[in-house]
C-alpha positions as CSV (number, residue, x, y, z in Angstrom):
1,X,-15.9,31.0,6.7
2,X,-14.4,28.7,4.0
3,X,-13.5,31.8,1.8
4,X,-11.5,33.4,4.6
5,X,-9.7,30.0,5.4
6,X,-9.0,29.5,1.7
7,X,-7.8,33.4,1.3
8,X,-5.5,32.8,4.2
9,X,-4.1,29.8,2.8
10,X,-3.6,31.6,-0.7
11,X,-1.9,34.5,1.1
12,X,0.7,31.8,2.3
13,X,1.5,30.7,-1.3
14,X,1.8,34.2,-2.5
15,X,4.0,35.0,0.6
16,X,6.3,32.1,-0.7
17,X,6.6,33.5,-4.0
18,X,3.8,32.0,-6.1
19,X,2.1,34.5,-8.5
20,X,-1.4,35.6,-7.7
21,X,-2.7,34.0,-10.9
22,X,-1.1,30.7,-9.9
23,X,-3.3,30.2,-6.8
24,X,-6.9,29.9,-7.1
25,X,-9.5,29.0,-4.6
26,X,-12.7,27.2,-5.0
27,X,-15.1,25.8,-2.5
28,X,-18.3,24.1,-2.9
29,X,-21.0,21.9,-0.9
30,X,-20.4,18.4,-0.5
31,X,-22.1,16.3,-3.4
32,X,-21.3,12.6,-3.0
33,X,-18.7,12.5,0.1
34,X,-15.9,14.4,1.0
35,X,-13.2,11.9,-0.2
36,X,-15.3,11.2,-3.6
37,X,-15.7,14.9,-4.3
38,X,-12.0,15.6,-3.8
39,X,-11.1,12.6,-6.1
40,X,-13.4,13.8,-8.7
41,X,-12.4,17.4,-8.5
42,X,-8.7,16.3,-8.8
43,X,-9.3,14.1,-11.6
44,X,-11.5,16.5,-13.8
45,X,-9.2,19.5,-13.0
46,X,-6.0,17.5,-13.6
47,X,-4.6,18.4,-10.1
48,X,-0.9,18.0,-9.6
49,X,-1.4,16.7,-6.1
50,X,-3.7,16.5,-3.2
51,X,-2.3,17.7,0.1
52,X,-4.1,17.0,3.3
53,X,-3.5,18.1,6.7
54,X,-4.3,15.8,9.5
55,X,-3.3,17.5,12.6
56,X,-5.0,19.6,15.3
57,X,-7.6,17.0,16.2
58,X,-8.6,14.9,18.9
59,X,-8.3,11.3,19.0
60,X,-12.0,10.7,18.2
61,X,-11.9,13.5,15.5
62,X,-8.9,12.0,14.0
63,X,-10.6,8.5,13.9
64,X,-13.4,9.8,11.8
65,X,-11.4,12.4,9.8
66,X,-8.7,9.5,9.1
67,X,-11.5,7.8,7.1
68,X,-11.3,10.4,4.6
69,X,-7.8,10.0,4.2
70,X,-7.9,6.5,4.1
71,X,-10.6,6.5,1.5
72,X,-8.4,9.0,-0.6
73,X,-5.5,6.8,-0.5
74,X,-7.4,3.6,-1.3
75,X,-9.5,4.8,-4.1
76,X,-7.1,7.2,-5.7
77,X,-5.3,6.0,-8.8
78,X,-4.2,9.3,-10.6
79,X,-3.3,12.0,-8.3
80,X,-0.2,12.0,-5.7
81,X,-1.4,12.5,-2.4
82,X,0.8,14.3,0.4
83,X,-0.4,13.9,4.0
84,X,1.0,16.3,6.4
85,X,0.7,15.6,10.1
86,X,1.9,18.2,12.8
87,X,3.7,21.3,12.6
88,X,6.0,21.3,9.6
89,X,9.3,22.4,10.9
90,X,11.8,21.6,7.8
91,X,11.4,22.9,4.2
92,X,12.7,19.6,2.7
93,X,11.1,16.6,1.2
94,X,12.2,13.1,2.1
95,X,11.2,10.2,-0.2
96,X,11.5,6.5,1.0
97,X,13.1,4.6,-1.7
98,X,12.5,1.1,-2.7
99,X,12.5,-1.0,-5.8
100,X,8.8,-0.3,-6.6
101,X,7.4,1.8,-9.5
102,X,5.6,3.7,-7.0
103,X,9.1,5.1,-5.6
104,X,9.9,6.1,-9.4
105,X,6.5,7.9,-9.4
106,X,7.0,9.6,-6.3
107,X,10.5,10.8,-7.3
108,X,9.2,12.1,-10.5
109,X,6.4,13.7,-9.0
110,X,8.6,15.5,-6.2
111,X,10.9,16.7,-9.1
112,X,7.9,18.0,-11.1
113,X,6.5,19.9,-8.2
114,X,9.8,21.2,-6.7
115,X,11.6,21.8,-9.9
116,X,11.4,25.8,-9.7
117,X,12.1,25.9,-6.1
118,X,15.1,25.9,-3.9
119,X,13.7,23.1,-1.7
120,X,15.9,20.2,-1.0
121,X,14.7,16.6,-2.0
122,X,16.4,13.6,-0.2
123,X,15.9,10.1,-1.2
124,X,16.1,7.5,1.8
125,X,16.8,3.6,1.5
126,X,16.7,1.7,4.4
127,X,17.1,-2.0,5.1
128,X,15.7,-3.4,8.3
129,X,18.3,-6.4,8.5
130,X,21.3,-6.7,6.3
131,X,21.5,-10.3,7.1
132,X,19.1,-11.5,4.1
133,X,21.4,-9.6,1.8
134,X,24.6,-11.4,3.1
135,X,25.3,-15.1,2.1
136,X,24.6,-17.7,4.8
137,X,28.1,-19.1,4.5
138,X,29.5,-15.6,5.5
139,X,27.3,-15.1,8.6
140,X,28.3,-18.8,9.7
141,X,31.9,-18.2,9.4
142,X,31.8,-15.0,11.4
143,X,29.2,-16.0,14.3
144,X,32.2,-16.0,16.8
145,X,33.7,-12.8,15.7
């Protein structure tokens, strides 16, 4: 069953323009735990990214499956993780921008992963409240306006 699922996934990549030799499938039995096995595999094989799907589950299944995603996010230090939830309708990538080093790493990674595609990448910076960036004197002077 795993081989069929993986071959179906490989076909999607090939249909999207990847060469047959660019997409390899591999399956194995659980050794230490799902999250640890994924992280060990990604580190030893120098994976470019870990992409996880978290849709199509009941609330109870999501509660338990969420532990795998949480563990991957908590213990991963080397491989970028992409979480996909629900049906993907758009072909673009949105990166939330801030002043952190992680934003720069995410941007660099997306550029690397998407460099030979026509996939648009958008950077979004959002501020919840502009008042903290406006001098208090300006706010006081304009309160009645």
